[in-house]
N, CA and C atoms as a LAMMPS dump frame, in Angstrom:
ITEM: TIMESTEP
0
ITEM: NUMBER OF ATOMS
540
ITEM: BOX BOUNDS ff ff ff
-5.0000000000000000e+02 5.0000000000000000e+02
-5.0000000000000000e+02 5.0000000000000000e+02
-5.0000000000000000e+02 5.0000000000000000e+02
ITEM: ATOMS id mol type element x y z
1 1 1 N -412.135 35.347 -99.435
2 1 2 C -413.452 35.039 -99.018
3 1 3 C -413.577 34.873 -97.33
4 2 1 N -412.367 34.4 -96.829
5 2 2 C -412.303 34.239 -95.354
6 2 3 C -412.182 35.685 -94.84
7 3 1 N -411.49 36.603 -95.345
8 3 2 C -411.323 37.832 -94.774
9 3 3 C -412.752 38.659 -94.833
10 4 1 N -413.502 38.442 -95.794
11 4 2 C -414.818 38.998 -95.807
12 4 3 C -415.944 38.457 -94.802
13 5 1 N -415.618 37.056 -94.581
14 5 2 C -416.452 36.328 -93.379
15 5 3 C -416.007 36.968 -92.158
16 6 1 N -414.693 37.326 -91.826
17 6 2 C -414.382 37.732 -90.645
18 6 3 C -414.937 39.285 -90.431
19 7 1 N -414.952 40.056 -91.364
20 7 2 C -415.576 41.496 -91.306
21 7 3 C -417.136 41.256 -90.984
22 8 1 N -417.813 40.353 -91.606
23 8 2 C -419.1 40.174 -91.321
24 8 3 C -419.318 39.616 -89.939
25 9 1 N -418.57 38.691 -89.659
26 9 2 C -418.571 38.123 -88.163
27 9 3 C -418.548 39.152 -87.216
28 10 1 N -417.388 39.952 -87.228
29 10 2 C -417.365 41.027 -86.326
30 10 3 C -418.331 42.078 -86.326
31 11 1 N -418.784 42.403 -87.35
32 11 2 C -420.102 43.205 -87.341
33 11 3 C -421.206 42.623 -86.792
34 12 1 N -421.544 41.435 -87.166
35 12 2 C -422.686 40.74 -86.461
36 12 3 C -422.379 40.584 -84.892
37 13 1 N -421.243 40.194 -84.509
38 13 2 C -420.942 40.011 -83.146
39 13 3 C -421.142 41.381 -82.399
40 14 1 N -420.847 42.43 -82.978
41 14 2 C -420.804 43.783 -82.248
42 14 3 C -422.402 44.09 -82.002
43 15 1 N -423.186 43.95 -83.065
44 15 2 C -424.683 44.178 -82.793
45 15 3 C -425.491 43.087 -81.968
46 16 1 N -425.047 41.876 -82.155
47 16 2 C -425.797 40.863 -81.445
48 16 3 C -425.31 40.698 -80.127
49 17 1 N -424.161 40.806 -79.707
50 17 2 C -423.538 40.753 -78.398
51 17 3 C -424.185 41.898 -77.492
52 18 1 N -424.08 43.056 -78.14
53 18 2 C -424.762 44.225 -77.477
54 18 3 C -426.125 44.197 -77.095
55 19 1 N -426.8 43.492 -77.875
56 19 2 C -428.314 43.224 -77.769
57 19 3 C -428.557 42.016 -76.779
58 20 1 N -427.513 41.395 -76.514
59 20 2 C -427.746 40.156 -75.613
60 20 3 C -428.312 38.949 -76.24
61 21 1 N -428.408 38.983 -77.691
62 21 2 C -429.085 37.985 -78.282
63 21 3 C -428.237 36.557 -78.454
64 22 1 N -426.961 36.856 -78.441
65 22 2 C -426.017 35.628 -78.565
66 22 3 C -424.904 35.845 -77.62
67 23 1 N -424.227 34.718 -77.273
68 23 2 C -423.099 34.644 -76.272
69 23 3 C -422.014 34.283 -76.971
70 24 1 N -421.815 32.859 -77.008
71 24 2 C -420.689 32.214 -77.469
72 24 3 C -420.841 31.567 -78.948
73 25 1 N -422.044 31.755 -79.426
74 25 2 C -422.206 31.115 -80.739
75 25 3 C -421.405 31.448 -81.772
76 26 1 N -421.202 32.912 -82.062
77 26 2 C -420.42 33.268 -83.045
78 26 3 C -418.749 32.908 -82.819
79 27 1 N -418.4 32.954 -81.608
80 27 2 C -416.977 32.535 -81.194
81 27 3 C -416.716 30.986 -81.604
82 28 1 N -417.866 30.173 -81.312
83 28 2 C -417.669 28.681 -81.684
84 28 3 C -417.758 28.584 -83.275
85 29 1 N -418.419 29.376 -83.914
86 29 2 C -418.576 29.234 -85.441
87 29 3 C -417.204 29.713 -85.857
88 30 1 N -416.734 30.867 -85.498
89 30 2 C -415.481 31.439 -85.848
90 30 3 C -414.356 30.541 -85.742
91 31 1 N -414.165 29.832 -84.47
92 31 2 C -413.125 28.85 -84.28
93 31 3 C -413.198 27.594 -85.211
94 32 1 N -414.481 27.231 -85.531
95 32 2 C -414.697 26.087 -86.518
96 32 3 C -414.257 26.618 -87.82
97 33 1 N -414.794 27.738 -88.398
98 33 2 C -414.352 28.189 -89.704
99 33 3 C -412.941 28.465 -89.862
100 34 1 N -412.321 29.025 -88.741
101 34 2 C -410.999 29.515 -88.931
102 34 3 C -410.044 28.078 -89.053
103 35 1 N -410.351 27.319 -88.173
104 35 2 C -409.622 25.963 -88.205
105 35 3 C -409.631 25.201 -89.501
106 36 1 N -410.804 24.934 -90.054
107 36 2 C -411.033 24.395 -91.304
108 36 3 C -410.52 25.203 -92.468
109 37 1 N -410.518 26.434 -92.452
110 37 2 C -409.814 27.334 -93.527
111 37 3 C -408.436 27.154 -93.58
112 38 1 N -407.753 27.202 -92.419
113 38 2 C -406.219 26.898 -92.351
114 38 3 C -405.897 25.501 -92.872
115 39 1 N -406.768 24.411 -92.362
116 39 2 C -406.565 23.095 -92.821
117 39 3 C -406.718 22.939 -94.258
118 40 1 N -407.684 23.7 -94.9
119 40 2 C -407.945 23.681 -96.288
120 40 3 C -406.659 24.261 -97.085
121 41 1 N -406.375 25.405 -96.532
122 41 2 C -405.238 26.154 -97.259
123 41 3 C -403.934 25.175 -97.087
124 42 1 N -403.576 24.855 -95.999
125 42 2 C -402.557 23.888 -95.916
126 42 3 C -402.607 22.565 -96.842
127 43 1 N -403.671 22.014 -97.003
128 43 2 C -403.931 20.942 -97.719
129 43 3 C -403.689 21.407 -99.29
130 44 1 N -404.142 22.581 -99.638
131 44 2 C -404.097 22.939 -100.937
132 44 3 C -402.624 23.212 -101.408
133 45 1 N -401.943 23.656 -100.366
134 45 2 C -400.376 23.937 -100.84
135 45 3 C -399.341 23.023 -100.396
136 46 1 N -399.743 21.945 -99.695
137 46 2 C -398.818 20.816 -99.487
138 46 3 C -398.608 20.105 -100.649
139 47 1 N -397.363 19.812 -100.978
140 47 2 C -397.096 19.062 -102.356
141 47 3 C -396.728 17.616 -102.014
142 48 1 N -396.565 17.215 -100.866
143 48 2 C -396.019 15.715 -100.571
144 48 3 C -397.429 15.038 -100.222
145 49 1 N -397.643 14.049 -100.972
146 49 2 C -398.865 13.171 -100.757
147 49 3 C -399.08 12.614 -99.24
148 50 1 N -397.949 12.295 -98.709
149 50 2 C -398.166 11.661 -97.408
150 50 3 C -398.715 12.868 -96.401
151 51 1 N -398.031 13.948 -96.633
152 51 2 C -398.545 15.229 -95.851
153 51 3 C -399.846 15.63 -96.133
154 52 1 N -400.345 15.546 -97.396
155 52 2 C -401.573 15.923 -97.941
156 52 3 C -402.762 14.939 -96.999
157 53 1 N -402.317 13.626 -97.144
158 53 2 C -403.161 12.721 -96.383
159 53 3 C -403.198 12.868 -94.889
160 54 1 N -401.985 13.176 -94.308
161 54 2 C -401.972 13.528 -92.763
162 54 3 C -402.975 14.683 -92.455
163 55 1 N -402.99 15.622 -93.374
164 55 2 C -403.906 16.869 -93.21
165 55 3 C -405.229 16.491 -93.291
166 56 1 N -405.529 15.611 -94.193
167 56 2 C -407.091 15.084 -94.273
168 56 3 C -407.357 14.392 -92.964
169 57 1 N -406.544 13.618 -92.479
170 57 2 C -406.773 12.796 -91.253
171 57 3 C -406.852 13.685 -90.041
172 58 1 N -406.025 14.782 -90.072
173 58 2 C -406.179 15.764 -89.013
174 58 3 C -407.419 16.516 -89.151
175 59 1 N -407.933 16.809 -90.282
176 59 2 C -409.273 17.505 -90.525
177 59 3 C -410.443 16.561 -89.814
178 60 1 N -410.38 15.414 -90.235
179 60 2 C -411.323 14.564 -89.543
180 60 3 C -411.325 14.489 -88.184
181 61 1 N -410.082 14.404 -87.637
182 61 2 C -410.069 14.422 -86.012
183 61 3 C -410.609 15.667 -85.549
184 62 1 N -410.2 16.76 -86.137
185 62 2 C -410.892 18.209 -85.614
186 62 3 C -412.361 18.211 -85.697
187 63 1 N -412.829 17.599 -86.852
188 63 2 C -414.195 17.674 -87.017
189 63 3 C -414.984 16.659 -85.811
190 64 1 N -414.442 15.465 -85.715
191 64 2 C -414.956 14.675 -84.668
192 64 3 C -415 15.237 -83.324
193 65 1 N -413.969 15.886 -83.017
194 65 2 C -413.589 16.634 -81.69
195 65 3 C -414.784 17.863 -81.538
196 66 1 N -414.857 18.495 -82.71
197 66 2 C -415.905 19.513 -82.621
198 66 3 C -417.417 19.119 -82.628
199 67 1 N -417.606 17.932 -83.274
200 67 2 C -419.025 17.39 -83.118
201 67 3 C -419.22 16.719 -81.756
202 68 1 N -418.33 16.16 -81.213
203 68 2 C -418.45 15.491 -79.893
204 68 3 C -418.725 16.522 -78.85
205 69 1 N -417.835 17.58 -78.793
206 69 2 C -418.013 18.663 -77.822
207 69 3 C -419.398 19.433 -78.018
208 70 1 N -419.849 19.557 -79.273
209 70 2 C -421.099 20.312 -79.497
210 70 3 C -422.203 19.396 -79.07
211 71 1 N -422.136 18.163 -79.118
212 71 2 C -423.186 17.227 -78.786
213 71 3 C -423.21 17.305 -77.108
214 72 1 N -422.003 17.28 -76.521
215 72 2 C -422.097 17.184 -75.151
216 72 3 C -422.486 18.456 -74.413
217 73 1 N -421.934 19.63 -75.001
218 73 2 C -422.209 20.942 -74.337
219 73 3 C -423.13 21.739 -75.009
220 74 1 N -423.587 21.562 -76.219
221 74 2 C -424.315 22.46 -77.015
222 74 3 C -423.705 23.619 -77.48
223 75 1 N -424.423 24.454 -78.244
224 75 2 C -423.767 25.491 -79.002
225 75 3 C -423.808 26.797 -78.1
226 76 1 N -424.426 26.773 -76.983
227 76 2 C -424.573 27.967 -76.255
228 76 3 C -423.388 28.068 -75.117
229 77 1 N -422.413 27.243 -75.231
230 77 2 C -421.407 27.381 -74.346
231 77 3 C -420.035 27.489 -75.032
232 78 1 N -419.059 27.738 -74.573
233 78 2 C -417.676 28.038 -75.323
234 78 3 C -417.234 26.564 -75.429
235 79 1 N -416.88 26.337 -76.79
236 79 2 C -416.307 24.885 -77.142
237 79 3 C -414.789 24.933 -77.027
238 80 1 N -414.36 25.089 -75.708
239 80 2 C -412.97 25.349 -75.541
240 80 3 C -412.146 24.252 -76.033
241 81 1 N -412.439 22.883 -75.786
242 81 2 C -411.643 21.684 -76.31
243 81 3 C -411.497 21.803 -77.72
244 82 1 N -412.666 21.74 -78.386
245 82 2 C -412.463 21.648 -79.855
246 82 3 C -411.771 22.963 -80.506
247 83 1 N -412.022 24.161 -79.792
248 83 2 C -411.216 25.163 -80.346
249 83 3 C -409.863 25.122 -80.135
250 84 1 N -409.384 24.79 -78.989
251 84 2 C -407.918 24.575 -78.721
252 84 3 C -407.267 23.488 -79.407
253 85 1 N -407.845 22.343 -79.585
254 85 2 C -407.299 21.272 -80.284
255 85 3 C -407.448 21.516 -81.858
256 86 1 N -408.44 22.228 -82.293
257 86 2 C -408.571 22.444 -83.765
258 86 3 C -407.53 23.394 -84.139
259 87 1 N -407.17 24.396 -83.197
260 87 2 C -406.177 25.444 -83.498
261 87 3 C -404.845 24.687 -83.446
262 88 1 N -404.515 23.797 -82.541
263 88 2 C -403.443 22.988 -82.62
264 88 3 C -403.13 22.193 -83.731
265 89 1 N -404.354 21.464 -84.091
266 89 2 C -404.242 20.677 -85.464
267 89 3 C -403.821 21.54 -86.687
268 90 1 N -404.517 22.792 -86.603
269 90 2 C -404.341 23.701 -87.767
270 90 3 C -402.613 24.042 -87.766
271 91 1 N -402.15 24.348 -86.611
272 91 2 C -400.735 24.563 -86.561
273 91 3 C -399.818 23.432 -87.022
274 92 1 N -400.358 22.323 -86.736
275 92 2 C -399.53 21.07 -87.202
276 92 3 C -399.65 20.958 -88.747
277 93 1 N -400.73 21.261 -89.249
278 93 2 C -400.853 21.335 -90.712
279 93 3 C -399.817 22.382 -91.296
280 94 1 N -399.795 23.58 -90.667
281 94 2 C -399.018 24.663 -91.218
282 94 3 C -397.471 24.028 -91.259
283 95 1 N -397.192 23.423 -89.947
284 95 2 C -395.851 22.972 -89.945
285 95 3 C -395.674 21.793 -90.934
286 96 1 N -396.599 21.088 -91.384
287 96 2 C -396.368 20.093 -92.331
288 96 3 C -396.046 20.728 -93.7
289 97 1 N -396.696 21.84 -93.976
290 97 2 C -396.315 22.61 -95.234
291 97 3 C -394.97 23.09 -95.183
292 98 1 N -394.473 23.648 -94.05
293 98 2 C -393.043 24.089 -93.923
294 98 3 C -392.138 22.908 -94.21
295 99 1 N -392.337 21.838 -93.503
296 99 2 C -391.612 20.731 -93.595
297 99 3 C -391.599 20.357 -95.015
298 100 1 N -392.553 20.212 -95.664
299 100 2 C -392.694 19.769 -97.162
300 100 3 C -392.032 20.776 -97.969
301 101 1 N -391.908 22.03 -97.574
302 101 2 C -391.021 22.894 -98.51
303 101 3 C -389.604 22.504 -98.47
304 102 1 N -389.057 22.116 -97.27
305 102 2 C -387.699 21.704 -97.14
306 102 3 C -387.42 20.431 -97.847
307 103 1 N -388.305 19.583 -97.669
308 103 2 C -388.158 18.256 -98.208
309 103 3 C -388.219 18.208 -99.761
310 104 1 N -388.965 19.098 -100.277
311 104 2 C -389.067 19.074 -101.778
312 104 3 C -388.069 20.143 -102.513
313 105 1 N -387.233 20.707 -101.685
314 105 2 C -386.437 21.703 -102.129
315 105 3 C -386.993 22.913 -102.991
316 106 1 N -388.281 23.162 -102.539
317 106 2 C -389.017 24.244 -103.482
318 106 3 C -388.906 25.537 -102.583
319 107 1 N -388.076 25.765 -101.723
320 107 2 C -387.9 26.922 -100.924
321 107 3 C -386.856 27.95 -101.698
322 108 1 N -387.617 28.724 -102.621
323 108 2 C -386.83 29.701 -103.161
324 108 3 C -386.646 30.866 -102.211
325 109 1 N -387.607 31.733 -102.385
326 109 2 C -387.898 32.984 -101.567
327 109 3 C -389.065 33.095 -101.03
328 110 1 N -389.425 32.467 -99.756
329 110 2 C -390.805 32.114 -99.304
330 110 3 C -391.41 33.56 -99.096
331 111 1 N -390.631 34.591 -98.921
332 111 2 C -391.297 35.884 -98.608
333 111 3 C -391.701 36.585 -99.785
334 112 1 N -391.611 35.977 -100.888
335 112 2 C -392.228 36.417 -102.047
336 112 3 C -393.606 35.841 -102.47
337 113 1 N -394.17 34.856 -101.603
338 113 2 C -395.334 34.239 -101.739
339 113 3 C -396.247 34.539 -100.77
340 114 1 N -397.444 34.968 -101.147
341 114 2 C -398.653 35.41 -100.246
342 114 3 C -398.886 34.407 -99.222
343 115 1 N -398.73 33.192 -99.631
344 115 2 C -399.154 32.031 -98.486
345 115 3 C -398.261 32.159 -97.242
346 116 1 N -397.009 32.52 -97.423
347 116 2 C -396.044 32.712 -96.313
348 116 3 C -396.536 33.691 -95.259
349 117 1 N -397.179 34.758 -95.892
350 117 2 C -397.779 35.787 -94.878
351 117 3 C -398.949 35.314 -94.29
352 118 1 N -399.722 34.436 -95.012
353 118 2 C -400.914 34.035 -94.357
354 118 3 C -400.482 32.834 -93.268
355 119 1 N -399.292 32.239 -93.552
356 119 2 C -398.766 31.344 -92.666
357 119 3 C -398.359 31.919 -91.345
358 120 1 N -397.641 33.006 -91.51
359 120 2 C -397.137 33.779 -90.309
360 120 3 C -398.302 34.446 -89.517
361 121 1 N -399.101 35.092 -90.245
362 121 2 C -400.369 35.665 -89.44
363 121 3 C -401.264 34.724 -88.775
364 122 1 N -401.54 33.564 -89.392
365 122 2 C -402.225 32.547 -88.767
366 122 3 C -401.63 31.752 -87.616
367 123 1 N -400.301 31.777 -87.802
368 123 2 C -399.493 30.913 -86.681
369 123 3 C -399.555 31.946 -85.414
370 124 1 N -399.562 33.282 -85.739
371 124 2 C -399.442 34.182 -84.475
372 124 3 C -400.878 34.018 -83.71
373 125 1 N -401.987 34.016 -84.632
374 125 2 C -403.263 33.967 -84.101
375 125 3 C -403.582 32.643 -83.536
376 126 1 N -403.173 31.522 -84.056
377 126 2 C -403.546 30.072 -83.551
378 126 3 C -402.682 29.86 -82.377
379 127 1 N -401.609 30.522 -82.012
380 127 2 C -400.828 30.389 -80.739
381 127 3 C -401.371 31.216 -79.668
382 128 1 N -401.787 32.471 -80.055
383 128 2 C -402.222 33.414 -78.97
384 128 3 C -403.649 33.1 -78.648
385 129 1 N -404.514 32.728 -79.474
386 129 2 C -406.076 32.551 -79.127
387 129 3 C -406.336 31.638 -78.26
388 130 1 N -405.794 30.5 -78.085
389 130 2 C -406.126 29.544 -77.025
390 130 3 C -405.709 30.072 -75.772
391 131 1 N -404.507 30.647 -75.681
392 131 2 C -403.947 31.112 -74.482
393 131 3 C -404.919 32.316 -73.813
394 132 1 N -405.514 33.256 -74.796
395 132 2 C -406.252 34.216 -74.317
396 132 3 C -407.604 33.781 -73.851
397 133 1 N -408.115 32.671 -74.557
398 133 2 C -409.325 31.973 -74.347
399 133 3 C -409.332 31.261 -73.036
400 134 1 N -408.185 30.73 -72.74
401 134 2 C -408.09 30.041 -71.387
402 134 3 C -408.042 31.187 -70.271
403 135 1 N -407.364 32.193 -70.518
404 135 2 C -407.29 33.274 -69.482
405 135 3 C -408.665 33.985 -69.329
406 136 1 N -409.564 34.154 -70.477
407 136 2 C -410.89 34.477 -70.343
408 136 3 C -411.854 33.622 -69.486
409 137 1 N -411.449 32.359 -69.531
410 137 2 C -412.29 31.236 -68.877
411 137 3 C -411.938 31.396 -67.336
412 138 1 N -410.499 31.8 -67.085
413 138 2 C -410.269 31.748 -65.696
414 138 3 C -410.648 33.097 -64.911
415 139 1 N -410.84 34.165 -65.823
416 139 2 C -411.372 35.378 -65.227
417 139 3 C -412.764 35.765 -65.738
418 140 1 N -413.564 34.85 -65.846
419 140 2 C -414.736 35.035 -66.515
420 140 3 C -415.773 35.888 -65.519
421 141 1 N -415.397 36.026 -64.326
422 141 2 C -416.312 36.93 -63.503
423 141 3 C -415.664 38.366 -63.225
424 142 1 N -414.381 38.494 -63.777
425 142 2 C -413.597 39.735 -63.711
426 142 3 C -413.766 40.534 -64.944
427 143 1 N -414.939 41.514 -64.986
428 143 2 C -415.174 42.238 -66.074
429 143 3 C -413.797 43.105 -66.802
430 144 1 N -413.157 43.662 -65.707
431 144 2 C -411.963 44.457 -66.2
432 144 3 C -410.954 43.644 -66.891
433 145 1 N -410.696 42.481 -66.272
434 145 2 C -409.701 41.556 -66.93
435 145 3 C -410.24 41.168 -68.265
436 146 1 N -411.472 40.822 -68.262
437 146 2 C -412.05 40.386 -69.594
438 146 3 C -411.957 41.434 -70.684
439 147 1 N -412.22 42.606 -70.345
440 147 2 C -412.035 43.678 -71.352
441 147 3 C -410.563 43.992 -71.824
442 148 1 N -409.64 43.728 -70.707
443 148 2 C -408.082 43.768 -71.153
444 148 3 C -407.86 42.755 -72.1
445 149 1 N -408.324 41.511 -71.806
446 149 2 C -407.848 40.313 -72.669
447 149 3 C -408.478 40.618 -74.066
448 150 1 N -409.726 41.243 -74.054
449 150 2 C -410.285 41.491 -75.484
450 150 3 C -409.486 42.553 -76.141
451 151 1 N -409.01 43.444 -75.474
452 151 2 C -408.036 44.451 -76.139
453 151 3 C -406.705 43.765 -76.587
454 152 1 N -406.19 42.765 -75.828
455 152 2 C -405.153 42.019 -76.223
456 152 3 C -405.484 41.147 -77.464
457 153 1 N -406.501 40.549 -77.478
458 153 2 C -406.972 39.789 -78.621
459 153 3 C -407.161 40.545 -79.936
460 154 1 N -407.717 41.725 -79.622
461 154 2 C -407.729 42.774 -80.713
462 154 3 C -406.594 42.996 -81.3
463 155 1 N -405.621 43.266 -80.497
464 155 2 C -404.199 43.54 -81.033
465 155 3 C -403.689 42.434 -81.801
466 156 1 N -403.851 41.208 -81.264
467 156 2 C -403.354 40.093 -82.024
468 156 3 C -404.058 40 -83.386
469 157 1 N -405.144 40.198 -83.468
470 157 2 C -405.991 40.232 -84.765
471 157 3 C -405.406 41.276 -85.559
472 158 1 N -405.197 42.344 -85.081
473 158 2 C -404.634 43.426 -85.762
474 158 3 C -403.376 43.285 -86.376
475 159 1 N -402.395 42.625 -85.58
476 159 2 C -401.177 42.121 -86.099
477 159 3 C -401.279 41.132 -87.057
478 160 1 N -402.202 40.189 -87.079
479 160 2 C -402.543 39.298 -88.028
480 160 3 C -402.804 39.782 -89.439
481 161 1 N -403.769 40.832 -89.365
482 161 2 C -404.173 41.504 -90.643
483 161 3 C -403.004 42.471 -91.08
484 162 1 N -402.203 42.849 -90.289
485 162 2 C -401.161 43.723 -90.748
486 162 3 C -400.272 42.698 -91.465
487 163 1 N -399.831 41.755 -91.133
488 163 2 C -398.996 40.582 -91.844
489 163 3 C -399.591 40.166 -93.058
490 164 1 N -400.996 40.092 -92.984
491 164 2 C -401.674 39.585 -94.274
492 164 3 C -401.563 40.846 -95.35
493 165 1 N -401.719 41.963 -94.886
494 165 2 C -401.624 43.23 -95.614
495 165 3 C -400.203 43.465 -96.36
496 166 1 N -399.277 43.175 -95.388
497 166 2 C -397.87 43.189 -95.757
498 166 3 C -397.578 42.176 -96.88
499 167 1 N -398.161 41.107 -96.798
500 167 2 C -398.067 40.073 -97.802
501 167 3 C -398.669 40.337 -99.03
502 168 1 N -399.895 41.187 -99.178
503 168 2 C -400.567 41.519 -100.232
504 168 3 C -399.676 42.5 -100.963
505 169 1 N -398.894 43.414 -100.253
506 169 2 C -398.16 44.265 -100.838
507 169 3 C -396.836 43.95 -101.413
508 170 1 N -396.134 43.083 -100.622
509 170 2 C -394.744 42.723 -100.952
510 170 3 C -394.775 41.35 -101.684
511 171 1 N -395.728 40.442 -101.698
512 171 2 C -395.56 39.14 -102.44
513 171 3 C -395.771 39.352 -103.885
514 172 1 N -395.193 38.381 -104.717
515 172 2 C -395.458 38.372 -106.108
516 172 3 C -396.721 37.717 -106.432
517 173 1 N -397.238 38.139 -107.515
518 173 2 C -398.38 37.542 -108.044
519 173 3 C -398.186 36.135 -108.276
520 174 1 N -399.064 35.231 -108.396
521 174 2 C -398.77 33.594 -108.697
522 174 3 C -398.202 33.609 -110.103
523 175 1 N -398.618 34.262 -111.162
524 175 2 C -398.103 34.208 -112.397
525 175 3 C -396.477 34.632 -112.48
526 176 1 N -396.209 35.633 -111.651
527 176 2 C -394.81 36.081 -111.698
528 176 3 C -393.98 34.889 -110.964
529 177 1 N -394.548 34.232 -110.032
530 177 2 C -393.705 33.236 -109.322
531 177 3 C -393.363 32.059 -110.373
532 178 1 N -394.444 31.859 -111.154
533 178 2 C -394.143 30.686 -112.091
534 178 3 C -393.264 31.086 -113.09
535 179 1 N -392.931 32.392 -113.417
536 179 2 C -392.025 32.901 -114.368
537 179 3 C -390.508 32.658 -113.993
538 180 1 N -390.441 32.692 -112.497
539 180 2 C -389.211 32.661 -111.989
540 180 3 C -388.529 31.328 -112
């Protein structure tokens, strides 16, 4: 479902940005949805109750930060603080999942599970995106640098999807994992 959202998001952004109808609204929406999708996926796969509760608390904090920045800035400006902290919170939840794997000794062959590939792809994206967003804000008036940063971000997204695709190809189906 998330992957379809991204395709629709990018298509809408292409047409709406070219026409000058929107500026940062889709970026803000994308950051919000990506953060909460990663938090939901982490919550779903974490097996330790304490870590699940921590993920819920982190989700609440991310939501409060997003709402506070939305109220103070409005939706027509980049929500830089909530996007950066949201991605950091999502990374923390992914690391809670990894720690939980080691604590529960359920780490057989993680590269046979699709979620591992989502974890790797999102980790790459969640680390690179705030750095590139910060650089875009610093060079907001330099169109050439902004275009180059867009190409770099496009390459990061391409790598993320390549990792996802690799996972779809090489991971086992959930039913096969249960048999092992």
